[in-house]
N, C-alpha and C positions, 0 to 999 in steps of 0.2 A: 457070137458072144463078144462084147466089147473088151478092149484092153486099156488099162489105166496105169499111169505112173504117178507116184507120190514122192516128192522130195521134202525132206525135213531138215532144217538148219537150226540147230539148238545152241544157244550160248548162255552167258551168265545173266543176260537181261530178259531174253524172250526166246520162244520156240516158234519158228515160222514153218508152216506146212503149205505146200502147193500141190494141187491136183491137175494133171494134164491127161488128155486123151492120147491115143496112140499116134496121132498126127502132131503131137507137141503143142496142142492148143490149150492154153490155160483155162480151166473150168471153175476153179475155186481156190481161195487161199484163206488160211486160218492162223491166228496168232494167239498163243497162250503164254504162260509164265516161263521162267528160265528152265533150262535143262543142262546143268553142269554136274556131272556125277561126282566130281571132287568136292562139291558143295553139299549136295543132298541127293542121294541115290533115289529114294522113294518119291520125293517131290518131282524129280526129273522124270521118272517113269510115269507119274500121274499126268504131267503136262504133255508128254509125248503121246500117251494114249488118248487124252482128250482131243488132240489134233487129229490122230488117226480116226477116231470115232466120228468126229464131225465131217471129215473129208470123205469117209466111206458111206455115210448115210445116204440112202436113196440111189445108190449105184449098184449095178450087178455086172460081174465080169471078172476078168483076171486082173488082179491088182498087185503091182510090184512097188515096194517101198525102199527108198535109199536115203539113209540118214547120215548127216555129218554133225557130230555132237561134241560139245566141249567136255573136257575131262573124261574122255571115253576110257582111259586107263583105270579110272575109278570104278568101272563096271566090271566086277570080277566074273560075272556069269554071262558074258556077252553072247556066246553061242546059244546057250539055253534060253536066254531072253528073246533072241531072234525067233527061236522055235515057238516060244510061248505066244508071241505076237501073231505069228502065222496062224496058229490054231484059234486064238481068241477072236481074231477079226477076219478069218478066212482069206488070208493073203497068200499069194503065190510065191513071193520072194521078199525077204527082209534082209537088208544089209546095213550094218551099223559100223561106221568108221568115224574118224575125227572130223571136226568142222573144217580144218584146213585141207583135208583130203577132198572133201566135197567141193571146196572153193577152187582147188587146183584144176578140177575137171570143168569148172565153169568158164575158164579162160578160153576166149575165142581162138581156135587153132585149126583152120581149114586145111592147112598144108602139113599137119602132123609134125611140126617142129618141136624140138625139146622145149620144155617150159620150166621156168624158175618163178615161183611165186613167193614173194617176200612180204611178210606181215609186220608192220610196225604200229602197234596199238598200245594197249596197256603193257603188254609184253611183246616179245619178238620171236619169230620163227621163219624158216625158209623151207619150202618143199620144192623138189624138182622131179620132173617127169620126162622119161625118154624111153621109147619103145615099150610103152605101157608098164614100165617099172618105176616105182615111186621111192624116193629117199627123202631124208630130213636132215636139216642142220639147225642148230639152236633149239629153242623150246625147252630149255632146262629149268626154267622158272627163275624167280627173282633172287634166290640164294646162289645159284650157280651161273646165271647168265642174264638173259633179257636185255643184252646190249642193243642199243638202237631203238629204245622204247620210251614211252612217256614215264613209266616207273623209273627206269634207269636214269633218265635225265634229272628227275626230281632228287633221287638219292645222290647223284654226283653234285648237284647244286647245293644240297644240304651239307655234304662233306666239305665243299668249298667254303661255305659259311662258317663251319666249325673251325677249319684251319685258319681262316681269316681272323676269327675271334681269338684263337689261341696264339697266333703268331704276331699280329700287328698291334701297334699302339692305338690306331684308329680303324674303325670298320670301313670297308670299301663301300662305294656307292651302291654296288650290286647287293651287298648284304643288307644295307639299310633299306633300300627300296623293296627288297623281297620280304623283309620282316614286316614292313607296313602292309604289303599286299596279303601276307599270311595272317595279318591281324594279331601278331604277337610282338612283345616288346623286348625279348632277349633270345639269344641263340639257343640257350638251354631248353627253351620251350619247344624246340623242333621235335624233341623226342616224343611228345604227345601226339604229333601229327603222323608219326611213322609206326610206333609200336601199338600192337593190339587193334589195328585197323586193317581193312581190306586193301589189296593192291590197287583197286579202282580209286579208293579214297586217297591214296598217295599220288597216283598218276594224275589225278585231276589238277594238281598244282603245276603241271607242265604248261598249262595255259597262261599262268602268271609269268613264268619264265619267258614264254613266247612273247608276251606283251612287253616285257622289258627289252627284249631283242628288237622289237619293232620301234622302241624308243631309243635305239642305237646304243644300248648298253653293251660294251665290248665283252664282258664276261659272259653274259647271257648268249650273245652271238657265238662265242667260241664253244660254249657247252652244246648248243644246238648243232653246230658244224661237226662236232665230234660224234654225235649220235648218227648223223648222216653218213659219216665215214664208217662207223661200226656196222650199219645196215648194209652198206655197199660191200663190205668185206664178206658178209654172209653170201651175197650173190656171187662174188668172185670165187669163193671156195666151192660153191655149188657148180659153177661153170666148169671149173677144172675137174671136178668129180664126174661130170657128164662126159668129158672128153669128146665134145661135139665138134664135128668137122665144119659145120655151117652155122647159120644164124640161129640164135635162141630167142624165145619170147620171155621177157621179164615182166611179170605182172605185179604191180604195186598195190597192196591192200593195207588197210588199217587207218584209223582216224588220226593217229599221231603223225605219220609221214605225210599223209594227204592234207592234213590241216596246218602243218608247220612248213611254210615255204622254204625256209633256210635249210631244213633237214632234207627236203626233197631235192632242192637245187644242188646241195652238196653231194647227195647220193648219186645223182645223174653225172655230175662232174667227175667224181671218182671212177665211175664206170667208164666214162669216155677216156679218161687218162689211162685206164688199165688196158685199153685197146681190145677188150673182148668184143666179139661180134654179136650184137643184140639189137632187138627192137623193143620198145616199150608198149605193153598192152594198156591202153588208157580207157578201155571200155568200162571198167569197174562193174562188170556183170555181177548180178546177184549170185552169191555162192550156191543158193538153193537150186539154181539152174544146172549145176553140175550133175544133178540126178538124171537129167535127160541124156547126157553123154555117157554116164555110167551105165544106164539102161541099155543103150545101143551096144556098148562094148561087152556087157554081160551076155547079151543075146548071142554074140559071136565068140564067146569065151576068150575075149581079148582084154579083159579088165585087168588093170595094173595091180600089183601087189606091193605092200609096204615091206621092204626088205631091210633087215639089220645085218651088218657085215659080221657074220659068225666067225670069220677067220681073224677078226680083231679082238675077240674075247680070249683072254689069257686064262688057261686052266690053272688052278691053284698050284698044282705040282710042277708047273712049267715056269714058275716065277724065279726059281733058284738054280 
């Protein structure tokens, strides 16, 4: 009987599924709509199941499915849903984790070094892996964090414009140029670009700020530099939590840091100045390929676990 592995990488835009045989040869891939449980649980489930159905059609054997999905905390019945999928599609194994968890295991790491994966996209987060134990820094969302992201850059830029308008007699060149790029004629109209819209629709304006930086606008450059520093600080904190004795792999992911040269260059400079012992993973391997590594680790009971520091949770009666 044949053995198969399915990896599913689900995000706010699409759900990608890939089928491999037991020799890690890709046999088929399928793409459907989004799967972010914080947006819509039922639609996400529908798209995931469409992917599984298409990938499992016309194959017989042992099938193991490993998923990394956005907004997995919004799936309240995760364990029971894993069991439902196993029964419905005759699957041997179903594992549902976050999309970042899947991506972490996609990093090429032949020598089993500690890994830090930092994601600077619409939002920001860092995951770290050592001795098959997984931890997380950041990822608290736009109200509590997301420093070093496209969203955070835009909000910081808009705050600068508001302060510029309320403090100075004349608007700065940065404010004037960005107003024109945003196609609005006064600072007060910024509110309509931020409130009651998605994070993606706010973060998209980071490209306009990047364009001003390429045109040598000093304010735009300084704002981008700051985002690079903030992302680097996530990696430095993760490095110290790892307490690694040797070299660690730093994997950079996310359209914001990879697409904004100033952010990436600043990020690398800060890491170099901090004197941490690291190498950059520049392979940018597809996150879905993390399923292959997870499958191998799962077979030998060496799969990492996402750990929360329970000793840092203060019981209510210990506060006083």
